[in-house]
DOLOZA-619355 format. One line per 2 residues: number of its first residue (from 1); their letters; for each residue x, y, z of C-alpha. Coordinates in nm, 2 decimals. Example, Ala and Ser with C-alpha at 12.3 -4.5 7.8 and 13.67 -1.06 7.14 Angstrom:
<rs>
1) AS) 1.23/-0.45/0.78 | 1.37/-0.11/0.71
</rs>
This chain:
<rs>
1) MA) 10.89/13.81/0.47 | 10.81/14.15/0.32
3) DI) 10.44/14.07/0.30 | 10.44/13.97/0.67
5) FA) 10.61/14.29/0.76 | 10.38/14.50/0.54
7) HG) 10.08/14.36/0.73 | 10.23/14.47/1.06
9) HL) 10.36/14.14/1.19 | 10.70/14.00/1.27
11) CQ) 10.59/13.65/1.20 | 10.27/13.45/1.16
13) TT) 10.15/13.16/1.37 | 10.21/12.81/1.23
15) HP) 9.93/12.69/0.99 | 9.74/12.38/1.11
17) FW) 9.83/12.22/0.78 | 10.18/12.36/0.75
19) QH) 10.32/12.04/0.60 | 10.14/12.12/0.28
21) FE) 10.30/12.46/0.26 | 10.65/12.36/0.36
23) TF) 10.90/12.52/0.11 | 11.25/12.63/0.06
25) HV) 11.41/12.90/0.28 | 11.09/12.95/0.48
27) LS) 11.03/12.84/0.84 | 10.70/12.68/0.93
29) QP) 10.80/12.59/1.28 | 10.81/12.75/1.54
31) CY) 10.63/13.01/1.34 | 10.57/13.11/0.97
33) QG) 10.85/13.34/0.85 | 11.15/13.35/0.61
35) KY) 11.49/13.24/0.72 | 11.69/13.53/0.59
37) PP) 11.79/13.85/0.78 | 11.51/14.11/0.79
39) GP) 11.69/14.41/0.65 | 11.61/14.38/0.28
41) PL) 11.25/14.26/0.34 | 11.19/14.56/0.56
43) FM) 11.27/14.79/0.27 | 11.05/14.58/0.04
45) AL) 10.77/14.60/0.30 | 10.81/14.98/0.29
47) GQ) 10.77/14.98/-0.08 | 10.46/14.76/-0.06
49) VV) 10.30/14.98/0.20 | 10.37/15.31/0.02
51) TG) 10.32/15.20/-0.35 | 10.16/14.86/-0.34
53) FP) 10.47/14.71/-0.51 | 10.76/14.54/-0.31
55) IA) 11.01/14.63/-0.59 | 10.97/15.00/-0.50
57) GV) 11.14/14.91/-0.17 | 11.43/14.77/-0.37
59) WI) 11.46/15.10/-0.55 | 11.44/15.29/-0.22
61) SL) 11.72/15.08/-0.08 | 11.92/15.14/-0.40
63) AV) 11.88/15.52/-0.35 | 11.99/15.48/0.01
65) MI) 12.30/15.28/-0.11 | 12.40/15.54/-0.36
67) MA) 12.37/15.82/-0.10 | 12.57/15.62/0.14
69) VG) 12.84/15.55/-0.12 | 12.85/15.93/-0.20
71) YA) 12.89/16.00/0.17 | 13.19/15.76/0.19
73) MY) 13.35/15.88/-0.13 | 13.34/16.24/-0.03
75) AW) 13.49/16.14/0.31 | 13.80/15.98/0.16
77) LP) 13.85/16.15/-0.18 | 13.86/16.50/-0.33
79) SR) 13.52/16.61/-0.47 | 13.58/16.54/-0.84
81) WA) 13.70/16.19/-0.77 | 13.43/16.13/-0.52
83) LL) 13.18/16.22/-0.78 | 13.34/15.98/-1.03
85) GT) 13.34/15.70/-0.78 | 12.97/15.75/-0.69
87) AL) 12.88/15.77/-1.06 | 13.05/15.44/-1.13
89) VT) 12.85/15.27/-0.85 | 12.53/15.43/-0.98
91) LR) 12.59/15.31/-1.33 | 12.70/14.96/-1.23
93) FG) 12.42/14.88/-0.99 | 12.15/15.11/-1.12
95) VG) 12.17/14.96/-1.47 | 12.41/14.67/-1.51
97) VD) 12.33/14.41/-1.25 | 12.01/14.27/-1.10
99) WA) 12.02/14.45/-0.76 | 11.79/14.72/-0.90
101) HS) 11.53/14.49/-1.06 | 11.52/14.17/-0.85
103) YW) 11.48/14.06/-0.49 | 11.82/13.90/-0.45
105) GG) 11.94/14.18/-0.23 | 12.28/14.35/-0.19
107) TV) 12.19/14.72/-0.17 | 12.11/14.72/0.20
109) AA) 12.44/14.55/0.30 | 12.63/14.78/0.05
111) AG) 12.47/15.08/0.21 | 12.57/14.96/0.56
113) GA) 12.93/14.91/0.45 | 12.95/15.25/0.29
115) LV) 12.81/15.42/0.60 | 13.06/15.24/0.82
117) LG) 13.36/15.33/0.61 | 13.26/15.69/0.55
119) SV) 13.16/15.76/0.91 | 13.49/15.63/1.04
121) KW) 13.67/15.88/0.82 | 13.45/16.17/0.92
123) LT) 13.46/16.08/1.29 | 13.84/16.08/1.28
125) AR) 13.86/16.41/1.10 | 13.58/16.63/1.24
127) PT) 13.36/16.42/1.47 | 12.99/16.51/1.50
129) AR) 12.69/16.33/1.65 | 12.55/16.30/1.29
131) DG) 12.85/16.09/1.18 | 12.83/15.88/1.50
133) AA) 12.47/15.81/1.41 | 12.57/15.72/1.06
135) LG) 12.82/15.47/1.20 | 12.55/15.32/1.42
137) FG) 12.31/15.29/1.13 | 12.57/15.14/0.91
139) LV) 12.65/14.87/1.16 | 12.28/14.80/1.22
141) LL) 12.22/14.77/0.84 | 12.50/14.52/0.82
143) AL) 12.36/14.32/1.11 | 12.01/14.32/0.95
145) SR) 12.13/14.21/0.60 | 12.46/14.02/0.60
147) PY) 12.57/13.97/0.96 | 12.86/13.74/0.90
149) EG) 13.03/13.93/0.61 | 12.92/14.26/0.78
151) LA) 13.11/14.17/1.09 | 13.42/14.08/0.90
153) YS) 13.40/14.40/0.70 | 13.36/14.62/1.01
155) LS) 13.67/14.48/1.18 | 13.92/14.70/1.00
157) PM) 13.73/15.03/1.03 | 13.66/14.96/1.40
159) VF) 14.03/14.89/1.46 | 14.12/15.21/1.28
161) LA) 13.87/15.41/1.49 | 14.00/15.26/1.81
163) WR) 14.36/15.34/1.71 | 14.26/15.71/1.65
165) LC) 14.09/15.72/1.99 | 14.43/15.64/2.14
167) QP) 14.61/15.91/1.95 | 14.63/16.27/2.07
169) WP) 14.45/16.50/1.82 | 14.22/16.80/1.86
171) GR) 13.89/16.62/1.79 | 13.94/16.33/2.02
173) GR) 13.74/16.48/2.30 | 13.45/16.56/2.08
175) LW) 13.45/16.21/1.94 | 13.41/16.08/2.30
177) RA) 13.14/16.34/2.38 | 12.93/16.34/2.06
179) GL) 13.03/16.08/1.80 | 13.05/15.77/2.01
181) PS) 12.73/15.83/2.23 | 12.51/15.88/1.92
183) AA) 12.65/15.57/1.76 | 12.59/15.37/2.08
185) VV) 12.22/15.48/2.10 | 12.16/15.38/1.74
187) IA) 12.34/15.04/1.78 | 12.15/14.96/2.10
189) AG) 11.82/15.04/1.94 | 11.90/14.83/1.63
191) IG) 12.04/14.53/1.82 | 11.75/14.55/2.07
193) WL) 11.50/14.53/1.78 | 11.69/14.24/1.62
195) GY) 11.69/14.05/1.94 | 11.31/14.10/1.98
197) YN) 11.26/13.99/1.62 | 11.47/13.67/1.68
199) WR) 11.27/13.61/2.00 | 10.94/13.64/1.82
201) VT) 11.05/13.40/1.54 | 11.27/13.15/1.71
203) GF) 11.19/13.19/2.08 | 11.54/13.31/2.17
205) PT) 11.69/13.66/2.12 | 12.03/13.53/2.02
207) TL) 11.91/13.26/1.78 | 11.87/13.36/1.42
209) PY) 11.59/13.22/1.20 | 11.86/13.11/0.96
211) AV) 12.02/12.89/1.22 | 11.68/12.72/1.30
213) YE) 11.62/12.66/0.94 | 11.96/12.50/0.88
215) RA) 11.91/12.27/1.18 | 11.58/12.16/1.04
217) YS) 11.66/12.12/0.67 | 12.03/12.07/0.63
219) AT) 12.31/11.86/0.76 | 12.59/12.04/0.58
221) PL) 12.84/12.25/0.78 | 12.87/12.62/0.76
223) FV) 13.25/12.64/0.77 | 13.53/12.43/0.62
225) WQ) 13.66/12.30/0.95 | 13.32/12.16/1.06
227) ES) 13.18/11.81/0.99 | 12.84/11.73/0.85
229) RS) 12.58/11.67/1.11 | 12.46/11.32/1.17
231) PG) 12.19/11.20/1.16 | 12.07/11.44/0.89
233) PV) 11.72/11.59/0.88 | 11.41/11.39/0.79
235) FR) 11.23/11.53/0.49 | 10.86/11.51/0.43
237) HQ) 10.89/11.60/0.06 | 11.12/11.45/-0.20
239) EM) 11.18/11.79/-0.37 | 11.34/11.92/-0.05
241) AR) 11.54/11.60/0.01 | 11.67/11.62/-0.35
243) FE) 11.77/11.98/-0.30 | 11.97/11.89/0.01
245) RE) 12.13/11.59/-0.16 | 12.20/11.72/-0.51
247) FT) 12.27/12.09/-0.44 | 12.37/12.15/-0.07
249) IA) 12.56/11.83/0.00 | 12.72/11.81/-0.34
251) GS) 12.82/12.18/-0.33 | 12.97/12.13/0.02
253) AR) 13.16/11.83/-0.09 | 13.31/12.02/-0.39
255) TR) 13.41/12.31/-0.17 | 13.58/12.09/0.09
257) AG) 13.76/11.87/-0.17 | 13.89/12.16/-0.37
259) WP) 13.96/12.41/-0.09 | 14.12/12.66/-0.10
261) RQ) 14.17/12.66/-0.48 | 13.81/12.61/-0.56
263) KL) 13.70/12.88/-0.32 | 13.95/13.12/-0.46
265) IV) 13.80/13.06/-0.81 | 13.45/13.13/-0.68
267) LG) 13.57/13.45/-0.50 | 13.74/13.57/-0.82
269) AA) 13.42/13.52/-1.01 | 13.23/13.71/-0.74
271) LR) 13.48/14.00/-0.76 | 13.42/14.02/-1.13
273) FF) 13.06/14.07/-1.06 | 13.14/14.42/-0.91
275) YL) 13.34/14.57/-1.20 | 13.44/14.49/-1.55
277) TP) 13.78/14.36/-1.64 | 13.90/14.67/-1.83
279) LL) 13.82/14.89/-1.54 | 13.99/14.65/-1.30
281) LL) 14.31/14.64/-1.51 | 14.30/15.02/-1.55
283) AG) 14.26/15.08/-1.18 | 14.51/14.82/-1.09
285) VG) 14.78/14.99/-1.29 | 14.68/15.32/-1.15
287) LI) 14.73/15.20/-0.79 | 15.10/15.17/-0.87
289) FT) 15.11/15.55/-0.91 | 14.92/15.65/-0.60
291) RS) 15.23/15.71/-0.39 | 15.28/16.05/-0.54
293) LW) 14.91/16.12/-0.46 | 14.96/16.04/-0.10
295) RA) 15.22/16.31/-0.08 | 14.99/16.56/-0.25
297) SL) 14.64/16.51/-0.11 | 14.54/16.15/-0.02
299) PA) 14.64/15.99/0.31 | 14.77/15.63/0.30
301) AT) 14.46/15.51/0.48 | 14.26/15.59/0.17
303) VF) 14.41/15.28/0.01 | 14.50/15.07/0.32
305) LP) 14.17/15.08/0.51 | 13.94/14.99/0.21
307) AA) 14.19/14.72/0.11 | 14.20/14.58/0.46
309) SL) 13.82/14.58/0.49 | 13.79/14.40/0.16
311) AT) 14.06/14.15/0.26 | 13.87/14.06/0.58
313) VL) 13.55/13.99/0.38 | 13.74/13.78/0.13
315) AA) 13.91/13.59/0.41 | 13.58/13.53/0.60
317) SS) 13.41/13.42/0.27 | 13.70/13.18/0.19
319) VA) 13.63/12.96/0.50 | 13.25/12.96/0.45
321) MW) 13.09/12.66/0.28 | 12.82/12.87/0.10
323) SA) 12.89/13.01/-0.25 | 13.04/13.36/-0.26
325) SG) 12.83/13.53/-0.52 | 12.84/13.91/-0.57
327) RY) 12.57/13.99/-0.31 | 12.76/13.80/-0.04
329) LA) 13.04/14.05/-0.08 | 12.80/14.34/-0.09
331) PA) 12.94/14.50/0.24 | 13.27/14.56/0.06
333) TV) 13.11/14.74/-0.24 | 13.23/15.09/-0.15
335) SI) 13.58/14.96/-0.07 | 13.61/14.80/-0.41
337) FL) 13.50/15.11/-0.59 | 13.70/15.34/-0.37
339) LV) 14.01/15.14/-0.47 | 13.91/15.16/-0.83
341) TV) 13.86/15.53/-0.81 | 14.20/15.58/-0.64
343) GL) 14.36/15.38/-0.91 | 14.20/15.60/-1.18
345) AG) 14.32/15.90/-0.99 | 14.67/15.76/-0.99
347) LS) 14.65/15.70/-1.37 | 14.54/16.05/-1.44
349) HR) 14.81/16.19/-1.21 | 15.07/16.04/-1.45
351) RL) 14.90/16.21/-1.76 | 14.91/15.90/-1.98
353) GP) 14.92/15.96/-2.36 | 14.63/16.15/-2.51
355) LR) 14.43/16.13/-2.18 | 14.60/16.43/-2.04
357) SW) 14.34/16.52/-1.78 | 14.14/16.34/-1.52
359) MA) 13.82/16.46/-1.69 | 13.91/16.27/-2.01
361) AA) 13.99/15.96/-1.83 | 13.68/15.98/-1.62
363) VA) 13.45/16.03/-1.92 | 13.62/15.74/-2.10
365) VI) 13.57/15.51/-1.81 | 13.21/15.61/-1.75
367) VI) 13.12/15.55/-2.12 | 13.29/15.21/-2.12
369) VY) 13.12/15.10/-1.79 | 12.78/15.23/-1.89
371) AA) 12.79/15.07/-2.23 | 12.91/14.74/-2.10
373) SV) 12.66/14.74/-1.82 | 12.37/14.80/-2.05
375) LL) 12.48/14.52/-2.28 | 12.53/14.29/-1.98
377) MA) 12.18/14.36/-1.85 | 12.02/14.32/-2.19
379) AR) 12.20/13.99/-2.26 | 12.12/13.85/-1.92
381) HA) 11.75/13.96/-1.95 | 11.72/13.79/-2.29
383) ID) 11.87/13.47/-2.16 | 11.65/13.47/-1.86
385) LR) 11.34/13.52/-2.07 | 11.43/13.22/-2.29
387) TS) 11.52/12.98/-2.01 | 11.50/13.02/-1.63
389) TA) 11.18/13.24/-1.61 | 10.97/13.02/-1.85
391) WW) 10.83/12.82/-1.56 | 10.76/13.14/-1.36
393) TA) 10.57/13.29/-1.65 | 10.36/12.98/-1.67
395) KR) 10.27/13.01/-1.30 | 10.19/13.37/-1.35
397) DI) 9.96/13.29/-1.64 | 9.78/13.02/-1.43
399) RE) 9.74/13.26/-1.14 | 9.59/13.53/-1.36
401) QL) 9.36/13.28/-1.52 | 9.23/13.18/-1.17
403) LR) 9.20/13.54/-1.05 | 8.97/13.61/-1.35
405) TD) 8.72/13.36/-1.21 | 8.48/13.40/-0.92
407) GA) 8.57/13.27/-0.57 | 8.89/13.16/-0.40
409) DL) 9.11/12.87/-0.51 | 9.32/12.59/-0.37
411) VF) 9.59/12.46/-0.60 | 9.77/12.13/-0.53
413) VR) 10.11/12.13/-0.70 | 10.22/11.80/-0.85
415) YV) 10.58/11.74/-0.95 | 10.75/11.45/-1.14
417) PS) 11.05/11.28/-0.96 | 11.29/11.47/-1.19
419) HS) 11.15/11.81/-1.11 | 11.40/12.09/-1.09
421) TF) 11.42/12.21/-0.73 | 11.50/12.56/-0.85
423) QE) 11.15/12.59/-1.00 | 10.94/12.59/-0.69
425) WV) 10.57/12.67/-0.71 | 10.46/12.65/-0.35
427) YN) 10.51/12.99/-0.20 | 10.23/13.17/-0.03
429) GS) 10.16/13.51/0.13 | 10.16/13.62/0.49
431) DI) 9.80/13.51/0.57 | 9.75/13.18/0.39
433) DQ) 9.38/13.14/0.47 | 9.29/13.48/0.34
435) QP) 9.48/13.49/0.01 | 9.28/13.44/-0.31
437) IV) 9.49/13.15/-0.43 | 9.65/12.89/-0.19
439) WA) 9.94/12.69/-0.33 | 9.99/12.35/-0.16
441) RE) 10.20/12.04/-0.20 | 10.04/11.70/-0.27
443) ID) 10.14/11.46/0.02 | 9.91/11.16/0.00
445) PE) 9.54/11.11/-0.07 | 9.43/11.12/0.30
447) SD) 9.63/11.43/0.38 | 9.52/11.60/0.06
449) AR) 9.15/11.52/0.14 | 9.18/11.68/0.49
451) LR) 9.33/11.99/0.34 | 9.06/12.00/0.08
453) AY) 8.80/11.97/0.36 | 8.96/12.26/0.55
455) FG) 8.93/12.48/0.25 | 8.59/12.35/0.16
457) QR) 8.46/12.68/0.03 | 8.74/12.70/-0.23
459) KA) 8.75/12.55/-0.58 | 9.02/12.28/-0.58
461) WV) 9.27/12.23/-0.86 | 9.58/12.03/-0.95
463) VE) 9.86/12.17/-1.15 | 10.10/11.94/-1.33
465) AD) 10.40/12.17/-1.29 | 10.64/11.97/-1.51
467) EA) 10.43/11.93/-1.82 | 10.51/12.15/-2.12
469) PP) 10.32/12.38/-2.07 | 10.21/12.32/-1.71
471) RL) 9.85/12.19/-1.70 | 9.57/12.30/-1.46
473) MS) 9.29/12.06/-1.40 | 9.01/12.01/-1.14
475) WQ) 9.10/11.82/-0.83 | 8.97/11.47/-0.75
477) RR) 9.01/11.25/-0.45 | 9.23/10.99/-0.61
479) ER) 9.57/10.84/-0.60 | 9.87/11.02/-0.77
481) E) 9.89/10.94/-1.13
</rs>
């Protein structure tokens, strides 16, 4: 997706031999584009255009997320605690988890959630056009990244804003005159662009590429109250059929059979992704003591609104059939860390033991989180290098080997029946015909020969992807071995 955006397109026309390039999570019909929302890929495209590397776009989105979190923290908390909350988010997601060094996403949705929560507070305290625009941008980022969870997350802040609009207070008139109009302009522009994008990809402004992909490649329901679609899709490749049968259908059956207990376990694991157990326990105890803080400086909404927005995301995720990993809960990132910070403030307000000042508690927590995050990242990176990335490293080595030779290449990828569907080789760039190496699926001798003739100027190869190590050999017109 990012490569398509980086080349100035919203989608690419369907390739005449698209069946050979059919792959997971990518639409080939009605046009060539990824199924996922366009928000994170737009940032990656920005990084690719500016620096030549899509990962730079991830770092840009991480910086935007941290600024948005700071904006929200300073809206709801005193300066010193806002600084601590922002620092915790920076340490956790800048170092400890893969949002900063992978393409899995999370930062864009987290930035959107932070802008929504922060702008609602600023708009109900001293409304300005700037904060109205921040609200609009937050809602648009949620729509472009995690629309389902983003909608659930936005419900509580929007109800709070509507309630404040009905209350007599000095800034209500300015909210109507400046804050809401600027929000409406940004929202209209964002939703208009999203509708145009949907129309270019699917043919309908209100139809998401995700929905088209699911209709084409999956019969499993999206929510627990739905039934599986019958008849199911017809697959052209056994790898995609196995993925649907062994992963999607099996996972859906486990979720339905064990609901709600199994879903609660998954949500609990997803919540642990955001913060470490010692910090959670410390903050949970501290929340008990926040009542005295409300009397002193913090309004009750500082706890209730983040808690309500987090609860709506968890409730929405609990009825969805897909797995609730950490990035799925990304819109609620700022709510989680705002509650953690308020809990720490409650603890320091009680002056527990030797930690007789908020500074001592803050420093202790930062050291713990930082050290644990670094260890977590290092351990996970070491495990990944030994296991899950070995196949990718082999593909990278073969790609570099081919790039060192003259001319362009066509590589047919051959799998064994037991091939892991999580180790997919067939992914191509935005313009398949112009890229130096084209990766294609083997289908049958006749289809493969036609594709070979289409790319007649290229050297043709076959890669045995499941050999150890994967083996590259010259292509011949013959039956599968």
